[in-house]
N, CA, C and O of each residue as an XYZ file, in Angstrom:
528
protein
N     -10.233     11.696     10.989
C      -9.572     10.550     10.384
C     -10.285     10.209      9.082
O     -11.511     10.109      9.040
N      -9.499     10.029      8.017
C     -10.043      9.605      6.736
C      -9.859      8.105      6.613
O      -8.790      7.572      6.912
N     -10.901      7.434      6.174
C     -10.849      5.988      5.957
C     -10.989      5.749      4.457
O     -12.011      6.096      3.865
N      -9.966      5.157      3.842
C      -9.952      4.925      2.405
C     -10.175      3.450      2.117
O      -9.638      2.584      2.809
N     -10.972      3.169      1.087
C     -11.215      1.795      0.669
C     -10.236      1.457     -0.455
O     -10.203      2.145     -1.475
N      -9.438      0.402     -0.273
C      -8.447      0.022     -1.259
C      -8.948     -0.939     -2.311
O      -8.197     -1.295     -3.219
N     -10.185     -1.368     -2.221
C     -10.716     -2.373     -3.145
C     -10.708     -1.855     -4.577
O     -11.370     -0.865     -4.890
N      -9.955     -2.529     -5.448
C      -9.910     -2.187     -6.859
C      -9.070     -0.975     -7.208
O      -9.112     -0.518     -8.350
N      -8.306     -0.437     -6.265
C      -7.500      0.755     -6.517
C      -6.082      0.369     -6.918
O      -5.572     -0.673     -6.508
N      -5.452      1.223     -7.725
C      -4.071      1.022     -8.142
C      -3.164      1.460     -6.998
O      -3.350      2.535     -6.428
N      -2.184      0.623     -6.664
C      -1.338      0.853     -5.489
C      -0.619      2.195     -5.539
O      -0.651      2.936     -4.557
N       0.019      2.525     -6.637
C       0.796      3.762     -6.718
C      -0.052      5.010     -6.581
O       0.350      5.962     -5.912
N      -1.212      5.019     -7.201
C      -2.084      6.194     -7.134
C      -2.657      6.376     -5.730
O      -2.734      7.495     -5.222
N      -3.051      5.284     -5.119
C      -3.564      5.351     -3.746
C      -2.463      5.790     -2.793
O      -2.707      6.575     -1.877
N      -1.252      5.286     -3.005
C      -0.125      5.627     -2.127
C       0.251      7.099     -2.247
O       0.533      7.745     -1.238
N       0.258      7.641     -3.466
C       0.633      9.049     -3.622
C      -0.423      9.965     -3.001
O      -0.080     10.968     -2.375
N      -1.704      9.629     -3.169
C      -2.770     10.415     -2.539
C      -2.642     10.368     -1.017
O      -2.765     11.388     -0.339
N      -2.396      9.176     -0.497
C      -2.272      9.006      0.951
C      -1.084      9.773      1.497
O      -1.188     10.404      2.548
N       0.055      9.730      0.795
C       1.254     10.444      1.250
C       0.999     11.948      1.312
O       1.422     12.608      2.261
N       0.313     12.493      0.311
C       0.010     13.921      0.310
C      -0.897     14.291      1.472
O      -0.684     15.306      2.134
N      -1.908     13.467      1.718
C      -2.824     13.751      2.825
C      -2.120     13.637      4.185
O      -2.389     14.425      5.091
N      -1.225     12.663      4.324
C      -0.476     12.528      5.571
C       0.405     13.749      5.812
O       0.507     14.231      6.940
N       1.039     14.248      4.759
C       1.897     15.421      4.902
C       1.102     16.681      5.223
O       1.653     17.639      5.766
N      -0.187     16.691      4.894
C      -1.060     17.815      5.263
C      -1.520     17.723      6.712
O      -2.096     18.680      7.228
N      -1.281     16.594      7.383
C      -1.631     16.452      8.785
C      -2.820     15.551      9.056
O      -3.247     15.434     10.204
N      -3.367     14.909      8.032
C      -4.514     14.016      8.211
C      -4.074     12.677      8.814
O      -2.938     12.238      8.634
N      -4.992     12.052      9.524
C      -4.812     10.665      9.951
C      -5.520      9.799      8.929
O      -6.665     10.081      8.575
N      -4.866      8.745      8.443
C      -5.411      7.927      7.365
C      -5.463      6.469      7.803
O      -4.523      5.952      8.406
N      -6.575      5.819      7.491
C      -6.715      4.373      7.661
C      -7.125      3.800      6.305
O      -8.085      4.269      5.694
N      -6.401      2.792      5.841
C      -6.723      2.150      4.566
C      -7.256      0.756      4.877
O      -6.587     -0.034      5.545
N      -8.454      0.456      4.396
C      -9.062     -0.861      4.609
C      -9.048     -1.639      3.292
O      -8.866     -1.057      2.222
N      -9.239     -2.937      3.377
C      -9.228     -3.845      2.217
C      -7.905     -3.789      1.459
O      -7.897     -3.707      0.230
N      -6.793     -3.833      2.179
C      -5.473     -3.771      1.547
C      -5.192     -4.995      0.688
O      -4.391     -4.918     -0.243
N      -5.826     -6.111      0.977
C      -5.577     -7.329      0.203
C      -6.183     -7.257     -1.195
O      -5.884     -8.105     -2.036
N      -7.026     -6.265     -1.457
C      -7.682     -6.129     -2.763
C      -7.135     -4.981     -3.596
O      -7.735     -4.614     -4.606
N      -6.008     -4.409     -3.189
C      -5.369     -3.349     -3.958
C      -4.665     -3.972     -5.155
O      -4.086     -5.053     -5.046
N      -4.715     -3.290     -6.297
C      -4.171     -3.817     -7.546
C      -2.777     -3.238     -7.792
O      -2.548     -2.039     -7.630
N      -1.861     -4.108     -8.183
C      -0.536     -3.679     -8.623
C      -0.517     -3.882    -10.130
O      -0.625     -5.013    -10.603
N      -0.380     -2.792    -10.895
C      -0.439     -2.900    -12.346
C       0.949     -3.137    -12.923
O       1.963     -2.823    -12.299
N       0.973     -3.685    -14.106
C       2.227     -3.924    -14.800
C       2.314     -5.359    -15.279
O       1.332     -6.101    -15.256
N       3.494     -5.732    -15.707
C       3.746     -7.069    -16.206
C       3.794     -8.045    -15.029
O       4.622     -7.892    -14.131
N       2.934     -9.023    -15.030
C       2.819     -9.950    -13.907
C       4.122    -10.698    -13.645
O       4.525    -10.854    -12.493
N       4.781    -11.159    -14.698
C       6.020    -11.913    -14.525
C       7.116    -11.042    -13.924
O       7.877    -11.503    -13.073
N       7.204     -9.787    -14.359
C       8.228     -8.887    -13.830
C       7.972     -8.566    -12.362
O       8.898     -8.586    -11.551
N       6.724     -8.270    -12.018
C       6.375     -7.943    -10.636
C       6.694     -9.118     -9.726
O       7.266     -8.941     -8.651
N       6.322    -10.319    -10.160
C       6.562    -11.512     -9.350
C       8.060    -11.782     -9.197
O       8.520    -12.126     -8.108
N       8.827    -11.628    -10.290
C      10.268    -11.893    -10.214
C      10.970    -10.880     -9.306
O      11.865    -11.251     -8.547
N      10.573     -9.604     -9.377
C      11.171     -8.593     -8.508
C      10.835     -8.849     -7.042
O      11.693     -8.714     -6.170
N       9.594     -9.216     -6.778
C       9.200     -9.505     -5.401
C       9.973    -10.710     -4.868
O      10.461    -10.686     -3.738
N      10.084    -11.761     -5.679
C      10.834    -12.944     -5.250
C      12.310    -12.631     -5.047
O      12.934    -13.153     -4.123
N      12.876    -11.777     -5.912
C      14.284    -11.405     -5.778
C      14.513    -10.684     -4.447
O      15.458    -10.998     -3.724
N      13.655     -9.724     -4.129
C      13.788     -8.999     -2.869
C      13.538     -9.918     -1.676
O      14.191     -9.796     -0.640
N      12.604    -10.822     -1.829
C      12.253    -11.741     -0.739
C      13.393    -12.700     -0.437
O      13.574    -13.101      0.713
N      14.166    -13.073     -1.457
C      15.238    -14.050     -1.270
C      16.584    -13.424     -0.963
O      17.575    -14.145     -0.842
N      16.655    -12.090     -0.830
C      17.929    -11.449     -0.493
C      18.206    -11.672      0.984
O      17.665    -10.967      1.837
N      19.031    -12.631      1.280
C      19.380    -12.938      2.663
C      20.894    -12.997      2.724
O      21.510    -13.904      2.165
N      21.500    -12.019      3.411
C      22.951    -11.978      3.543
C      23.422    -12.776      4.740
O      22.629    -13.457      5.390
N      24.691    -12.699      5.029
C      25.252    -13.471      6.133
C      24.815    -12.928      7.484
O      24.678    -13.696      8.437
N      24.591    -11.604      7.592
C      24.221    -11.039      8.891
C      22.713    -10.982      9.106
O      22.259    -10.712     10.218
N      21.935    -11.232      8.059
C      20.485    -11.179      8.206
C      19.955    -12.507      8.733
O      20.506    -13.569      8.442
N      18.899    -12.434      9.497
C      18.285    -13.642     10.049
C      17.188    -14.183      9.151
O      16.799    -15.342      9.300
N      16.688    -13.402      8.244
C      15.621    -13.856      7.366
C      15.257    -12.797      6.367
O      15.889    -11.741      6.344
N      14.257    -13.035      5.534
C      13.873    -12.043      4.537
C      13.287    -10.797      5.195
O      12.586    -10.881      6.204
N      13.582     -9.654      4.613
C      13.122     -8.388      5.172
C      11.849     -7.884      4.489
O      11.244     -6.921      4.962
N      11.434     -8.509      3.398
C      10.205     -8.111      2.712
C       9.093     -9.067      3.092
O       9.226    -10.283      2.956
N       8.001     -8.507      3.566
C       6.886     -9.313      4.027
C       5.945     -9.665      2.881
O       5.916     -8.985      1.856
N       5.182    -10.730      3.066
C       4.162    -11.097      2.095
C       2.789    -10.567      2.495
O       1.833    -10.708      1.733
N       2.673     -9.961      3.671
C       1.398     -9.411      4.118
C       1.042     -8.178      3.294
O       1.861     -7.273      3.135
N      -0.177     -8.148      2.772
C      -0.581     -7.067      1.875
C      -0.570     -5.706      2.570
O      -0.190     -4.709      1.956
N      -0.976     -5.646      3.829
C      -1.007     -4.352      4.497
C       0.395     -3.814      4.742
O       0.585     -2.598      4.769
N       1.375     -4.680      4.918
C       2.756     -4.229      5.108
C       3.341     -3.763      3.779
O       4.129     -2.818      3.753
N       2.968     -4.410      2.673
C       3.417     -3.979      1.350
C       2.885     -2.573      1.057
O       3.610     -1.733      0.523
N       1.631     -2.321      1.402
C       1.029     -1.001      1.175
C       1.723      0.047      2.036
O       2.054      1.125      1.542
N       1.950     -0.249      3.312
C       2.622      0.702      4.202
C       4.031      1.004      3.720
O       4.483      2.147      3.799
N       4.723     -0.001      3.225
C       6.098      0.192      2.755
C       6.125      1.066      1.497
O       7.039      1.871      1.319
N       5.127      0.910      0.632
C       5.037      1.744     -0.566
C       4.807      3.201     -0.196
O       5.433      4.094     -0.765
N       3.912      3.445      0.754
C       3.626      4.808      1.191
C       4.832      5.399      1.914
O       5.123      6.587      1.772
N       5.526      4.580      2.680
C       6.713      5.032      3.409
C       7.779      5.569      2.456
O       8.502      6.506      2.797
N       7.878      4.981      1.267
C       8.849      5.443      0.284
C       8.522      6.812     -0.288
O       9.391      7.458     -0.875
N       7.288      7.264     -0.130
C       6.874      8.564     -0.652
C       6.906      9.662      0.408
O       6.545     10.806      0.132
N       7.334      9.318      1.606
C       7.406     10.278      2.708
C       8.857     10.654      2.984
O       9.767      9.952      2.544
N       9.089     11.767      3.717
C      10.450     12.051      4.165
C      10.933     10.941      5.094
O      10.156     10.060      5.462
N      12.182     10.975      5.468
C      12.790      9.907      6.266
C      11.884      9.493      7.428
O      11.564     10.308      8.294
N      11.474      8.223      7.440
C      10.497      7.723      8.406
C      11.088      7.453      9.785
O      10.365      7.061     10.701
N      12.400      7.660      9.942
C      13.042      7.342     11.225
C      13.203      8.560     12.121
O      13.344      8.420     13.336
N      13.184      9.759     11.533
C      13.422     10.967     12.332
C      12.454     12.068     11.929
O      11.908     12.051     10.826
N      12.247     13.015     12.818
C      11.529     14.250     12.530
C      10.113     14.088     12.025
O       9.328     13.276     12.514
N       9.824     14.902     11.020
C       8.463     14.971     10.491
C       8.012     13.654      9.879
O       6.852     13.271     10.031
N       8.900     12.960      9.194
C       8.555     11.687      8.583
C       8.088     10.667      9.603
O       7.161      9.899      9.341
N       8.725     10.655     10.764
C       8.344      9.719     11.830
C       6.958     10.047     12.369
O       6.150      9.150     12.609
N       6.683     11.345     12.560
C       5.371     11.761     13.062
C       4.266     11.438     12.063
O       3.189     10.979     12.446
N       4.537     11.679     10.785
C       3.547     11.447      9.735
C       3.282      9.961      9.552
O       2.133      9.543      9.411
N       4.340      9.169      9.556
C       4.208      7.723      9.344
C       3.419      7.064     10.481
O       2.770      6.039     10.273
N       3.475      7.646     11.674
C       2.741      7.099     12.814
C       1.232      7.290     12.666
O       0.457      6.619     13.348
N       0.806      8.197     11.785
C      -0.623      8.468     11.590
C      -1.261      7.563     10.543
O      -2.443      7.718     10.234
N      -0.505      6.629      9.997
C      -1.009      5.739      8.942
C      -1.367      4.375      9.525
O      -0.588      3.794     10.282
N      -2.548      3.867      9.171
C      -2.994      2.536      9.566
C      -3.475      1.797      8.328
O      -4.200      2.366      7.513
N      -3.086      0.547      8.177
C      -3.520     -0.285      7.061
C      -4.108     -1.574      7.618
O      -3.560     -2.156      8.554
N      -5.223     -2.021      7.042
C      -5.923     -3.196      7.545
C      -6.315     -4.134      6.417
O      -6.609     -3.706      5.301
N      -6.313     -5.426      6.732
C      -6.922     -6.420      5.849
C      -8.396     -6.447      6.188
O      -8.759     -6.609      7.353
N      -9.245     -6.292      5.201
C     -10.677     -6.257      5.474
C     -11.038     -4.968      6.189
O     -10.292     -3.990      6.144
N     -12.196     -4.976      6.854
C     -12.653     -3.815      7.616
C     -12.726     -4.218      9.084
O     -13.511     -5.098      9.438
N     -11.916     -3.587      9.954
C     -11.944     -3.948     11.371
C     -13.226     -3.467     12.048
O     -13.918     -2.589     11.533
N     -13.530     -4.045     13.193
C     -14.778     -3.734     13.900
C     -14.864     -2.278     14.334
O     -15.952     -1.703     14.328
N     -13.741     -1.665     14.711
C     -13.796     -0.279     15.188
C     -14.089      0.727     14.073
O     -14.436      1.873     14.358
N     -13.951      0.311     12.789
C     -14.205      1.217     11.670
C     -15.465      0.865     10.885
O     -15.735      1.501      9.866
N     -16.240     -0.118     11.318
C     -17.378     -0.596     10.539
C     -18.479      0.428     10.328
O     -19.006      0.509      9.218
N     -18.849      1.199     11.310
C     -19.972      2.119     11.179
C     -19.618      3.466     10.589
O     -20.515      4.277     10.360
N     -18.339      3.743     10.330
C     -17.901      5.063      9.883
C     -17.933      5.164      8.363
O     -17.996      4.154      7.661
N     -17.888      6.394      7.869
C     -17.935      6.612      6.417
C     -16.577      6.277      5.804
O     -15.528      6.698      6.292
N     -16.631      5.518      4.733
C     -15.419      5.093      4.027
C     -15.394      5.791      2.680
O     -16.383      5.774      1.946
N     -14.260      6.408      2.353
C     -14.126      7.129      1.089
C     -13.858      6.134     -0.023
O     -12.903      5.360      0.037
N     -14.711      6.161     -1.042
C     -14.568      5.285     -2.211
C     -14.095      6.139     -3.380
O     -14.695      7.171     -3.680
N     -13.034      5.719     -4.035
C     -12.553      6.402     -5.230
C     -13.165      5.741     -6.449
O     -13.501      4.557     -6.404
N     -13.318      6.487     -7.545
C     -13.803      5.831     -8.767
C     -12.768      4.837     -9.268
O     -11.565      5.043     -9.105
N     -13.246      3.752     -9.880
C     -12.322      2.739    -10.385
C     -11.495      3.328    -11.520
O     -12.003      4.134    -12.300
N     -10.210      2.930    -11.625
C      -9.363      3.475    -12.683
C      -9.826      3.026    -14.066
O     -10.288      1.899    -14.244
N      -9.696      3.916    -15.035
C     -10.074      3.602    -16.410
C      -8.952      2.820    -17.072
O      -7.775      3.132    -16.889
N      -9.318      1.809    -17.839
C      -8.325      1.038    -18.572
C      -8.127      1.649    -19.954
O      -9.055      2.190    -20.554
N      -6.921      1.550    -20.429
C      -6.616      2.035    -21.766
C      -7.176      1.056    -22.786
O      -7.032     -0.156    -22.626
N      -7.815      1.572    -23.836
C      -8.392      0.693    -24.847
C      -7.328      0.215    -25.834
O      -7.521     -0.794    -26.511
N      -6.205      0.933    -25.919
C      -5.152      0.564    -26.851
C      -4.388     -0.657    -26.333
O      -4.173     -1.616    -27.074
N      -3.988     -0.622    -25.092
C      -3.246     -1.756    -24.535
C      -3.859     -2.143    -23.195
O      -4.091     -1.286    -22.341
N      -4.112     -3.392    -23.018
C      -4.676     -3.881    -21.764
C      -3.593     -3.900    -20.689
O      -2.451     -4.272    -20.962
N      -3.942     -3.508    -19.493
C      -3.021     -3.519    -18.370
C      -3.211     -4.827    -17.629
O      -4.328     -5.182    -17.252
N      -2.118     -5.541    -17.421
C      -2.204     -6.778    -16.647
C      -2.198     -6.410    -15.180
O      -1.433     -5.544    -14.756
N      -3.040     -7.056    -14.408
C      -3.170     -6.741    -12.996
C      -2.741     -7.935    -12.167
O      -2.957     -9.089    -12.538
N      -2.122     -7.625    -11.028
C      -1.714     -8.686    -10.127
C      -1.973     -8.223     -8.715
O      -1.586     -7.111     -8.352
N      -2.608     -9.032     -7.919
C      -2.923     -8.674     -6.549
C      -2.179     -9.603     -5.611
O      -2.289    -10.825     -5.710
N      -1.410     -9.005     -4.688
C      -0.749     -9.807     -3.667
C      -1.726    -10.079     -2.545
O      -2.685     -9.328     -2.366
N      -1.512    -11.092     -1.820
C      -2.372    -11.389     -0.671
C      -2.839    -12.829     -0.690
O      -2.549    -13.586     -1.617
N      -3.557    -13.184      0.336
C      -4.022    -14.564      0.480
C      -5.341    -14.775     -0.209
O      -5.878    -15.882     -0.187
């Protein structure tokens, strides 16, 4: 099992790496999901999230997009996998675990740390982190 630290990592890059490793057959646990960075225009990211959160039709009982950071990360990775409801996608998606903070069962194990992403000197990237 690989344990990845999400602190200070860009969501898309971490998700694509995780999806590739899952498709190779690895079991992955991502810790510190509340500290993952979503890059881009803060106003656009917030407006898109609010738009999806407020989509409630007549047959729906409530919003289908969660505000929990670990569920946002899992949903992003799920979009990079084959169909998560049947076949290989279902088996692969079952091997993914996401946590807020570091749970007690993973405390003593080695956690893979990625180097922090480099910022462009020409244009600053605005960062926005979801979570409590």
